[in-house]
N, C-alpha and C positions, 0 to 999 in steps of 0.2 A: 288636388295640387298635391303631387310627391313630396313626402316628408322626408329629408336626408338629416341625420343629425350628424355632429362633426367632435371629432373625439378629442379636439387638441383646440387650444386658445387661436384666434383668430386676428386680422387687422381687417377693419374697417374702416373704408375710406367716405368722410362722410362730407357733403356739401352743409355749408354754413353761409344763409344769407346777411350778406353786410347792412343790415338795416336792425332799426332801435324793434320791431316785431319778433328780432328774434330771442331776444335778451331774457325772455321767460325758459327757453329750451337752453338756452346752452352754458347760461352762468352759473359756473362751478359744476357745470355737470363733468363726469371723469367717465373714466376708462373703466371694466369690471375684470373680473375672472376670468369671464368669458371672452372677452376680444379686447383688442388694444386700439385706439381710433389716430384716425389721420385726419385731419381736417383742409379742405377748401372755402376759405370764404372770399366771396367775392358779389355782387347783385345776380338777380335771378335769371336774366338771359343766357347770364354768361355761366350760372349752375347749369340751367338745362342743357346747353348743352356739354357739359362737361359730362352730365349723366348719360346721353346719348350715346356720346365717345368713349365712353369705361371710364375716363379718368376719377370718377366717382363711381362708389357701389348704391350709395342711397342719401337721401335729402330732402330739402322741400324745396318741391320746384312748381313753377306755375301750372295754376291747373290745367291749363289749353295746353299746357307740351305734356302730359299723360293721356289726354284725348287724342294728340296728332300722333302717339306711340305706344298705344296701350298692347301692341302684343311684347312689346320688348321691358314696360315698366309691370310693378305689383305695387297697390299700397299697405302703407303700413296702419292697420284699425287706429281709428280713433283721432288720429293726430292732424291739425291743420291750421293753417291761421286766413282766418274770414272774418265778415259783421254780419249784424243782424239788421243794422242801420247805419250810421254814421260811420265810416271810419276813420277820418281823418289824414289819411297818408295817400290816398287816390283822388288826385284833383285838378279838376279842369278850370284853369285861369283863363279868363274869358274879358277881352275887351267890350264885349256887347252881351246883353243876355242871352242867353240861351237860347231864346224863342227867335231870337234874330242870324242866329245860325246857319240858315239852313245857305248852302252855296258855297261856304266860306273855307278855308285851307287852314288844317289845325295840326298845329305840331303835337309830337305824340316821341316818347322817352325810347329810345330805344336797350333800355336799363328794362323793358315791363315788354309784356306778351301777355295778359291775361286781361291788366289792366284797361292797355291798347286796343284790344276785340272788345271788351263791355263798352267803353265808349263809342265804338261803330255800332256796336248793335242798338244801344240807347240811341243815337241817333236815326238810324236806320229805319229801327221798327217801334218805336218808343214816338220818335219826333216825325217819321218818315223824310227826313234827308234827306240829302245828296251832296256830300262833301269831298275834300280830295285832303288827303291825311303826306305827310313829313314826317320820318321817321329821321331824328336827330339827337346829338349828343352835345348840341349848345346850353350854356348855364341860362338858368331863366333871367337874368338881367338883357341876356341878348334874345332871349325868345321873346319877352314881353314887347321889344321894338320893331321885330320881323311878322309875328303872325298877329292875327284877332284872336286865336286861342289858342291855348299849349296845355297840354296832358305831363303831370308831376307825378311821381309815386316815393314812396318810402319817408327817408326823412325828411330830403329836399322838400315834398310836398307839406311835411308836418310846420318844418319849419320858416318855410319861407314866406317872406314879407313884403309885398310892392310897395316902391315907389309913388308907384301909380295907379290911379282906382284903376280895380279890377273887379267882376264876377267871379266868385267861387261856386263851384258847382263840387260837392261829393259825391262818386260816379256811385259807390255802394248805400249811399243814401237814395239818390235816382232809383235807381235797380229796385231798392225794398218800396219806396213809394211807387213803383210801378206791375211790383210781381209780389209783393206781401210774402218775399222769400228771401234767407240770407242769401249773402255771397259767398264763394272760397274762391278766395285769392291763388291759397297756395296748398298743396298737397305732401303730404311726404312719400315718398315712391323710391322702392329698392328695384335693380334691374333683374327680370325675371331668375337671368343664369344663375347668379347671385345668392337667390334668393333661394331657386331649386337647391343648391351647393350647400346652404349654413342657412337653412330655416330655425330650427328652432334656435339657434344663437342669434338670428336676426328678431324673431318674437320675443328672445328675452331684453336685445337690444330696446326695442318699442315698447317694453313693459317697464322698462327702467328710465327711458324719456318720459314717458308719462308721469310716472311717479314723480320724475325731480319738476316737470311742467308746473304738477297739482301745487306742490310745497312751494315753489319759487309765486305762484299768482295766488298763494293765500295771503303773502305779506307783501304787497306790492310797493309798499313806502320802505322796504331794508331792501328789496330786489334794486329799487331807484337809487338807494344811499347804497348798496353794496360794489354794485356792479356797475355803475355810472359815475359814480365818486361825484352827486349830486345831491346837495342838502337839501332843506326846508329853503333857505333863500335864495335859491337859485331863481329867475325867472324862469325858466321852462319846467321846475318843477312839477308845478299842478298840468300843466299839459300834458308832462311822461306819464304824468299816474293818470288822466282820464283815457287818453289812449289806449294803453297800453290794461286801461280797468275795460274798458269798450268791446275790444279785440277779443272774437271768439276762437277759442285754439282746440274745440273737439270738433271731428267728423258725423254728427250725431245723423238722426233720419232727415231733420229737417234743413240740416246744410249739404247732406246729399241731393233732395229734391230740389234745392236751388242749382244746385251743380250740374244734375241731368236737364235742366233747362237750359243753361246757360249753355250746355253740349251741343243742347238740337237746334238753338240758335246762330250758335258757330257752325254749326252745318248749312244751316238756313244761309247764313251770309256768303257761305261756298271762300271758308278758309280752315276749313277742316274736315275730316273723314266724319263720318255716321258713326254715332258712337256704339261702341260694342259694351259688354258687361263691365262694370266696375266692380275689382276682383281686389278686395282684401287679402294678405298674406295670413293666412292661418283658419281662415272662414270655411265651411264645408260647401254652400254653395252663396257663391257670389251675387251682389245683387243685381238684376238685370236693367241695363240703362234705358229709358222710356227712349222710344223712336217719334 
């Protein structure tokens, strides 16, 4: 990839997922001498669209959004949001055991892309089911009365407490038990044209973000206390601590292996194109996605 240097301070329009899982990235993160920052905060599927339409320059997007538009995006090195087993925020709620869901209609959150596809992959290829899916923006208390099962993501999944008995299935845990690979829900992507024009500045941004992330994760207690104004007496404190502690924020080799498997299965499911090379900004030879 051609490296072009910038001689002046640039503005970077940054996407920000409006979920708790982005707190370690953005709490107390500030612009530097290299760039000014402008933020757009919303849920994942809207951030996907914003990056696709050029309304932001970079940000955390659904991993499947990257697969669907690989010609337009390049990944920032190392940064991701994923899980090696239990995530806590991508959950199937069901009136029936999952073994009894064959043929049932399942509601999917419109805020989701990767998670909804992960559920479809699990039901199709792990359980060998044929299901119907409905995308909806209804609240959980409505969904529980309308559908045999429904998928919630983000803070809604983490905090939802059903007044009725339901089975709960963590999708990343199901994926881990099936594949023994971690699951990458979100990657940090930059529009290719922006990266070409501002290569060095974007790499410095990625380095600054990685350093900032590491500092926040070193002291999760303080991150929660200061970032959420949530003290130890709050009934949610231990849940939030365990949630952030268990998430994986590094796109390392094992996370890439899980990502590539997910991409192949999404292609097999018929919802995505054939994977191309996974390209990281600054890499001399981008990793080849398995076909």
